[in-house]
N, C-alpha and C positions, 0 to 999 in steps of 0.2 A: 672521487674527482668533484669539485665542485660543480653546482648548476645557478645559473642565469634563468630559469625557469619560476616565473613569480614564488612569491613567500609566502608561504602556508601560514592561518590565523587561525586553525583550527587541528587540534593534535586530539587520538583515537588510538591510544593504546588498544592492542590483536597479539590473539595467541600466536598467528602468526601468517605471515604477510600477502603468501603469494594461495593462500585457502581463502582468506578475508575478501581480496581483492576478487571474486566471484560475486560478492554478494554484491557490494557496492558498485562497479562496471553493470553487468547486466543485471539484478534487480534495480537499485537506486539510477543507475544509465550512470553514472560518473564516468568522466573522462580520464583515462590514464594519462600522466603527462610523466612521469621517470617511475622507473622499479629497479632497485639494489636490493636483490633477492638477498645476496652474499651481507649488508649491511643491517637488512633485517627491515626496512622502510619501502615505503612506495607512495608517491606526492597525485596528488588528483584535482582535476579540476570539478566543483558542484555546477549547480544551474546556477546562474547568475554570476558566477567568474571567479567565485570564491574558492582560492585552494584548502585543503586538506590533508594532513598528514598523518597516512597509517604507520603505526613504527611498533614491534613486536617490545617484548619486555627487555629493557636494558640497552635498546636500542637510541629511544629517543633523542640522549644529548647530543650522541653524535650526528644524527640525521638532522637536528636539529641546529648545529655549529655547521653542516655541509651546506644548510639550504639557508641559511641566513637568517630565523626565521626567533630571535631571542624570548618575542613577546608574544609568540604564539599559544593560545586559549587552549589546556587543556581542559577536558573533559572528563567526568567519574561516569560511571555505569548507572543505567537511571538519567542520567543530562540528557538535557535535550539542545538540541540548536536546530535554528531557523533554517531553512532554504527556500527560495526562490519558484513556487510552483509551474510547469510545465501548466501552456497553455491550454484552452479547448479540452479532447481529450484523453490527453498524455494521464490525467493526474489519475485519470481510471484504470490507464493501460498500467498505472506504476502502482493500486491497487491491486492489482491482479498477479500482476509479476511476485510484488511481495506477499500475496497468499500462495502461489503457487512454492515458492523459497521458502514457505515455512515460517516468516516471516509475519509478526502481531503488527496488525495497523487501525488506527481508531479514528475514525473523521468525527472535526469537534468545530464542524459548520455554526459560525451564529450569525444566523437568517438577518440580509441584507448588510453585515458588515466587512467576515469576509471568511475565507471554508482555509481548514487545516488539517491537514490530513497528515498525520504521524506514526510513522512509521518504525516499528523497534528493530532494529540490529541484531544477529547472530549473540554480540558481546554485550546489548542491553542499552547503547544507545539508543534514542530520539530524536527520528530527521522527523522536523515537522515542515513539511513542505504547503507553505502558506500563501493565498493568494486575496486579495484583496476584491471585492464585491461594489459596486457601483447600483445603488438605489438612486432612486428620481428626486426630488428636493422634499413633492410630497410625502414621502415614504420614508426619506431621513427623518420630518417633523416628528412622524407616527412614531417613526421608535423611539426616538429620546422624550415624545410625551409619555411615551407607557411607561417608562424606567418607575417612578415613584410607586404608582399601582402594585410594580411589578414587586418591588422590594416589601412593601407593605403587608403583601399577601403574603411572602414569603417571611417574615417572622410572626406569621399571625397565632398566638397563640400561647408567641413565650413570652417570659415577661424579665425583668433583667435578673433576678433572683432565679432564675430556671431558666435549661433549655440554651441560654445567648455562648454559654462557656466549653458546651460539646463543640468537638472538631471529628473529620473524618479521622485521623490518626491521631496520635500523640507526636505533640512537635510542631503538629501543622495550627494552623490557624484557627482559630475556635469562630463561632458566625460573628462574635461580639467586633472579633477582629476583622472578618469581612466585611461587615457593613462601615466599620468605624475608618478603613485603608478605602473601599468606595467612596467615602464623601472629601476622601483628602486628596485623593487624585482628580476629583470634580472640583475642586478648590484651585491644585495647583494648574489644568486645565483650564478654568475658566480664565484666569489671566490671560492669555494667548487669543482665548475666544474675542474677549471683548477689545482686546486687539484689533485682531481682524474686522469685527461686525463696527466697532467706533472709525476706520479708516477712510476717508473721503473716496481712496481707490487704491485699484489693487497693488498688493507687493510690499506693503510697508515694509522695512525692516524689525526683527524682531529679536531681543537677546534676550530667552530666559535661564533656569537655573537647573542641570539636573540634579537626584536627590535619591537616595537610597531608600526604599519603602521599608526592609529589614529598618532599620535605622530611626524612620518616621515609627516604625509603630513600637520599637523599644522608649526613644525617648519623650513621644508622646501616649505612654500608657495605653496601648490599643487593648491590653488584658483584664486590664478590668473597670477602664472607664463607662459610664451606660452611654447607651445609645441611644432615647428615644431624642434627642434635641437634635441627634446625628440625620433623624429619619425626618425629621422635620423642616432641616438646614435643605436635606436633597431633593425636596418636593419644592422648595421657594427656590432653590437657584435654579431646577427647571424650569419653573414658572415664569419667573424674572427673563432668561433666556430667550422661551419663545415668546415673550412680550416683546422685549429687542425684535427678533426676528419679524412678528407682524406689524412690525411700525416702520422697518427699514428697508426702503425699497434694495430688491436683489442681493437679501443678506448673506445670505448661503452662496455667493460666488463670492464676495468680499473675503481677503483674503490678507497675510500677511507671511516675509520671508524668513523661515527659521532653517541654521545651518544650512541659507546656499540654497533652500528648496520650498517651493509656494507649497504653504496648505490655504484650504480654501475655510470656511468657516460649516461648509458645510460636513467637509470630509474630518474634522472639526471633531464634530457633534456628533457626527456618525464613527467614530470611533470610543469614544466618549460612552456612547450609547454600548456597544459591544463589552470597553468592559465592564460595566455596571452590570450587563446583562449575564457575562462568566460568573465574577463571581457571590451576583444574587442564585444561578445555577448551584452553585457549590453552596449555600445555604441549603438548597433543596435537598442536595447529597448529603448533606451531614443528615440533615433530619430521618431520611427516607431508610439512610446506616442505624441508625439511633430507633427505630419505630415509631416516629413523632407523624403524626399526618395531619 
């Protein structure tokens, strides 16, 4: 029977649907919308309203046809998907339920920026419950200003000829690639940020272009380019933005409308700071893995 209950936008393959439901309903707290055990699939609503499809092997195509969701994104085991985190203490209860159910979880909080609790399902999918944090303007400026010192400290003792090409594992980005990615994202985000800071009033329309980080990494030869100029540029970009903020009344409250959503300069700076810090931390993890103090 065809269903009129929302279209799924995420497909997770499971060994057996009714057994898998116990984890997704009782541990993750997802709401069951439809179960068709005979056909081997179940439709659930995640926190935030998105729908996910659990399907046993060999049943996904028929389930997608019934649910009229041909564009549903399929995730491979080990893949990560983001879920809005429940408010307040519910996130702590979620961690507790995951532990009791034998699931693994990891708290990847970026102080002052966001909190992410990633729970690994029995099939190996990673459900990342993401919760935004809201620092004061003073805290945002401090986070933003600290980035260059943190990056330079993470690279201390590494030269172009040695160390920068180390990675956590084969096929993952090296230290060199992490650095070049950080600076490119900084440059891309800076365009929107400057439009927000320069606008005479809140809510100026902004149209930007998305991009693939992997395409940029390949196209601009991240794997072989030197990083010295990039590290210096990162510091100058941050100093430039901080100078603009210092001389612009109400700078962090200024905003643009992008993709139908208002984004303030303060939020953009917070997200830029958090993004850079994630990759700086990964550089530290690579150094530790290879025994470099």
